[in-house]
C-alpha positions as CSV (number, residue, x, y, z in Angstrom):
1,M,93.7,53.7,233.4
2,C,96.8,55.1,234.3
3,R,99.2,53.3,237.8
4,W,100.6,54.9,240.3
5,A,102.3,54.5,243.6
6,A,102.9,56.1,247.0
7,Y,104.8,55.8,250.0
8,I,105.0,56.7,254.4
9,G,107.8,56.3,256.0
10,E,111.2,56.1,256.8
11,P,113.2,57.6,254.5
12,V,113.7,55.8,251.0
13,F,114.7,56.4,247.8
14,L,111.8,56.8,245.1
15,E,113.8,53.6,243.1
16,T,112.2,51.1,246.2
17,L,108.5,51.8,243.9
18,V,109.2,54.1,241.1
19,T,112.5,51.9,239.2
20,A,114.0,49.1,241.2
21,P,111.8,46.2,241.7
22,C,111.4,43.8,238.9
23,H,107.1,45.3,237.9
24,S,108.5,48.0,239.2
25,L,106.3,51.8,237.8
26,I,107.9,52.5,235.1
27,E,107.7,49.1,234.2
28,Q,103.9,49.0,234.6
29,S,104.5,52.1,232.2
30,H,104.5,49.9,229.4
31,H,103.4,46.4,230.3
32,A,100.6,47.0,233.3
33,L,99.3,44.1,233.6
34,E,96.0,44.9,235.6
35,A,95.1,48.5,233.9
36,K,92.7,48.2,231.0
37,T,95.1,49.3,227.9
38,P,98.8,48.3,229.5
39,T,101.0,51.0,228.1
40,N,101.0,54.1,229.7
41,G,102.9,56.4,228.0
42,D,101.0,59.6,228.0
43,G,103.6,61.5,231.0
44,F,104.2,61.2,234.2
45,G,104.8,62.4,237.6
46,V,106.5,62.9,241.1
47,A,106.0,64.5,243.9
48,W,107.5,64.6,247.4
49,Y,108.4,65.8,250.6
50,G,111.9,66.7,251.7
51,E,112.8,69.4,254.4
52,R,110.0,71.9,253.2
53,G,106.3,72.3,253.9
54,E,106.0,71.6,250.4
55,P,106.3,68.5,248.4
56,G,109.1,69.4,245.3
57,L,107.3,68.0,242.0
58,Y,108.9,66.7,238.8
59,R,106.9,66.1,235.2
60,D,106.6,65.9,232.0
61,I,105.2,64.3,229.0
62,L,107.8,61.8,228.6
63,P,106.8,58.4,228.3
64,A,108.7,57.2,231.7
65,W,110.6,54.3,230.7
66,S,112.7,57.1,227.8
67,D,113.6,59.7,230.7
68,P,116.2,59.4,231.9
69,N,117.0,61.9,234.6
70,L,113.9,60.0,235.7
71,K,116.3,56.8,237.3
72,S,118.1,59.5,238.1
73,L,116.5,61.9,240.2
74,C,115.3,58.3,241.7
75,R,118.7,57.0,242.5
76,Q,119.5,60.5,244.5
77,I,116.3,61.5,246.3
78,R,115.2,60.2,249.2
79,S,111.1,60.6,250.8
80,P,109.2,60.3,254.3
81,L,106.5,60.4,252.1
82,F,105.7,60.5,248.0
83,L,103.7,60.0,245.2
84,A,104.9,58.6,241.5
85,H,102.7,58.9,238.3
86,V,102.0,57.4,235.2
87,R,98.9,58.6,232.9
88,A,97.2,57.3,230.9
89,S,95.3,60.0,228.9
90,T,90.9,59.5,229.3
91,G,91.2,63.5,228.1
92,G,92.9,66.1,228.3
93,A,96.1,67.6,226.2
94,T,98.9,64.9,226.6
95,S,101.0,68.5,228.5
96,R,103.2,68.8,231.9
97,M,99.8,70.2,233.0
98,N,97.6,67.7,232.2
99,C,100.9,65.3,234.6
100,H,100.5,64.2,237.8
101,P,100.6,64.6,240.7
102,F,99.2,67.4,241.3
103,V,100.1,70.3,243.6
104,L,98.8,73.2,245.5
105,G,100.4,74.5,248.8
106,H,101.2,71.5,251.0
107,F,98.8,69.2,249.2
108,A,99.8,66.6,246.5
109,F,96.8,64.9,244.5
110,M,96.5,61.5,241.8
111,H,94.2,60.1,240.5
112,N,93.6,56.7,238.0
113,G,90.0,57.3,236.3
114,Q,87.6,59.3,235.1
115,I,84.7,61.6,235.2
116,G,81.6,60.0,233.0
117,G,80.2,63.2,230.7
118,F,83.4,66.0,231.8
119,E,83.0,67.5,228.7
120,K,78.6,68.3,229.6
121,I,79.8,69.2,232.4
122,R,82.6,71.2,233.5
123,R,81.4,74.4,233.5
124,A,79.5,73.9,236.6
125,L,82.3,72.3,238.0
126,D,83.8,75.1,237.1
127,A,81.5,77.4,238.9
128,G,81.3,75.4,241.9
129,L,84.7,77.0,242.7
130,A,86.0,79.1,245.0
131,D,87.4,82.7,243.1
132,D,90.7,82.2,243.8
133,L,90.6,77.8,242.9
134,Y,89.3,78.5,239.9
135,D,92.9,80.4,239.1
136,R,94.4,78.2,240.4
137,L,93.3,75.2,237.4
138,E,96.9,75.4,235.2
139,G,95.3,72.1,233.2
140,T,92.2,70.6,231.5
141,T,92.4,67.5,232.8
142,D,89.2,65.8,234.4
143,S,91.5,65.1,237.6
144,E,93.1,68.4,238.6
145,L,89.4,69.9,238.1
146,L,88.5,67.4,241.7
147,F,91.4,68.0,243.4
148,L,90.0,71.2,243.3
149,T,86.9,70.7,244.3
150,M,88.3,68.8,247.2
151,V,90.1,71.7,248.2
152,H,86.6,73.5,248.2
153,E,85.6,71.2,249.8
154,G,87.3,71.2,253.2
155,L,90.1,69.4,252.2
156,E,92.0,71.1,254.5
157,S,90.4,69.9,257.7
158,D,89.1,66.9,256.4
159,P,90.1,64.6,254.2
160,Y,87.8,62.0,254.4
161,G,84.7,64.6,254.2
162,A,86.0,66.7,251.2
163,M,86.2,63.6,248.8
164,E,82.7,61.8,250.1
165,R,81.6,65.6,249.0
166,A,83.9,66.5,246.0
167,A,82.9,62.8,244.5
168,S,78.7,63.4,245.2
169,R,78.8,67.0,243.8
170,V,80.2,65.9,240.7
171,I,77.4,62.8,240.8
172,A,74.9,65.1,241.8
173,A,76.6,67.3,237.8
174,Q,76.2,65.0,235.7
175,R,72.4,63.6,237.2
176,R,71.6,67.7,236.1
177,A,72.9,67.0,233.4
178,G,71.1,64.0,232.1
179,I,73.6,61.4,232.5
180,E,73.4,58.5,234.6
181,P,76.3,59.2,237.7
182,S,79.7,57.7,236.2
183,L,83.2,58.3,237.6
184,K,86.2,56.0,238.7
185,L,87.6,57.3,241.5
186,T,91.4,55.4,242.8
187,A,93.3,57.9,244.2
188,A,96.6,59.2,246.5
189,L,95.8,62.3,248.5
190,A,99.3,63.2,250.3
191,D,99.5,66.2,253.1
192,G,102.7,66.3,253.8
193,S,101.9,63.5,257.6
194,A,99.5,61.2,256.8
195,L,98.6,59.5,253.3
196,H,95.1,59.1,252.0
197,A,94.0,57.3,248.9
198,V,90.0,56.1,247.9
199,R,89.3,52.6,245.8
200,Y,85.3,53.9,243.9
201,T,83.2,53.9,241.3
202,T,79.8,54.5,240.6
203,H,78.7,51.4,238.7
204,A,81.5,48.7,236.7
205,A,84.1,47.8,238.4
206,A,86.6,50.2,240.4
207,P,90.7,50.1,239.4
208,T,92.3,48.7,241.0
209,L,94.3,49.9,244.6
210,Y,96.7,47.3,246.8
211,A,98.6,48.5,250.4
212,S,101.5,47.1,251.3
213,A,104.5,47.1,254.0
214,L,107.4,47.3,253.1
215,P,110.6,47.0,256.4
216,D,110.1,51.2,256.3
217,G,106.9,52.2,255.9
218,R,103.8,51.4,254.4
219,C,103.1,51.5,250.2
220,L,99.9,52.3,248.3
221,V,100.1,50.6,244.1
222,S,97.7,50.6,241.1
223,E,98.8,47.2,241.4
224,P,101.6,44.9,242.6
225,F,105.7,45.7,241.9
226,D,106.6,42.4,243.6
227,R,104.6,39.4,243.4
228,E,106.4,37.4,245.7
229,G,108.2,40.2,248.1
230,C,105.6,41.6,249.8
231,D,102.5,40.9,251.1
232,W,99.4,42.6,249.5
233,Q,96.0,44.0,251.2
234,A,93.3,45.2,248.2
235,I,92.1,47.1,249.2
236,P,88.1,46.4,248.6
237,P,85.5,49.4,246.5
238,S,83.4,52.1,248.1
239,S,86.7,52.7,250.5
240,F,88.9,55.5,252.3
241,V,92.1,54.2,253.1
242,T,94.5,56.6,255.7
243,L,98.1,55.3,256.0
244,S,100.2,56.7,258.4
245,R,104.1,55.4,260.1
246,Q,101.8,54.0,263.1
247,G,99.6,51.9,260.8
248,M,96.3,51.6,258.2
249,A,92.6,52.6,258.6
250,V,89.8,51.5,256.4
251,R,86.4,52.6,256.5
252,P,83.5,53.2,253.5
253,F,83.3,56.0,252.0
254,A,79.8,56.2,249.5
255,P,79.5,59.5,248.3
256,A,75.9,60.9,249.0
257,F,74.4,59.2,244.9
258,D,71.3,61.9,245.1
259,A,71.7,64.5,246.8
260,T,72.6,68.4,245.0
261,P,75.2,69.6,247.0
262,E,75.3,73.2,247.9
263,R,78.0,75.2,247.0
264,T,80.3,76.6,250.3
265,A,82.7,78.8,250.5
266,L,85.7,76.6,251.8
267,S,89.1,77.4,249.5
268,A,92.7,77.7,250.4
């Protein structure tokens, strides 16, 4: 499983989460403590917001610990909102197009988890996208397709509902294919002004998610980067989290398990 970290608040250097702490995201890329596998070396990426509406994006296929450019960028870039991700592939080639975060317009998205039986339902999920969104697919991961499904389901106006409807669409496709519902979804979404996240699974244990207040803002992480310096709050399973500069709100996340979502006409 992957590891990720996200921040919102006053502008800080990306190194605050990505490289500087004792158990930073780079440290987690080769020595994760709460993941299925300790090594996350199948690429990395960062998306950050600055003075433009759309986020900047830097991704590569190198392990995060071996890229000096990443360390240099994190020392120089300040941002009030950013996402960072180190990848452990559960499917899809190791390529830049398959590295997280994924960006579309002013949205940035990253995922830790997996769609079970993805190869058996991918065609059905592809067919559920509006044509303009299908044309935006660049890679081969379940994560990118899930993100575009969220956009199709109304992400622009309703992030919470769009995430629930996209998860319901995945579960319905699995049922139609004769697959027991299997979705692990611990993901973060930024829209330029707020940070949203979800922790959900249809079975077993959901990948971990923690929140904490920092001196200048708030962060969400797959696992704590400093056990001593922050008050970490474990986000419970089946939760949807919204972080803004004013605070944090948590509410239940419950995709429809039996419904078959109808195709809508929403698109980017």
